[in-house]
Structures are given as structure tokens and as C-alpha cells.
C-alpha positions, 0 to 999 in steps of 0.5 A: 147515083142512088137517088136516081136509081130509086127514082127509076126503079120505083120499088122494083128489084134492082139488077146492077153492076159497079165498075171500079178502077183501082178503088175496091174500098169505095166500090164496096162502100157503094155496094153496101149503100145499095144493098141497104136501100134496094132489094137487089136481084143481082149486084156485081162488083168488077174491076175496070179493064186497063184501057178504061182505067187509063182513059178515065183515070184511077179511082173511077166508079161507075154504077149501072142498073136496071129496075124494070119488070 
């Protein structure tokens, strides 16, 4: 995920969100990795809605971003 974000942002500031389903420690680790490698304009960590957690399963982590100017 981080490699793809690096390719697509090409040095631009990153706007991103991490979504997790009952995995706050892993989401926090991902956040620290992202903050160490990118200049972030904003980066949110949010817990998934119950319906998402039920459908995708516990431990889900999603990372969405935009790095365009």
C-alpha cells in the first residue's frame, strides 16, 4: 500500500484515511509508517461501521489517499 501511494503521489502532500475493523494497533502502526515516509496534509484513522466489519471481517484495514496537486 505504501509503495503504491509513493508512486501515485510523486512527492506531493498526501491526504489520506485509514479505516479499520477492530484493529486499532495495526492501524496505528500503518499511520506511523505513512507519517515517516510522506508529508501529510491530513491523515485520519477511523473505525469501520458495523456493517463493513461484518461484511469484510474483523481485522480489516483500508488505506485511501489522494496526492494530486
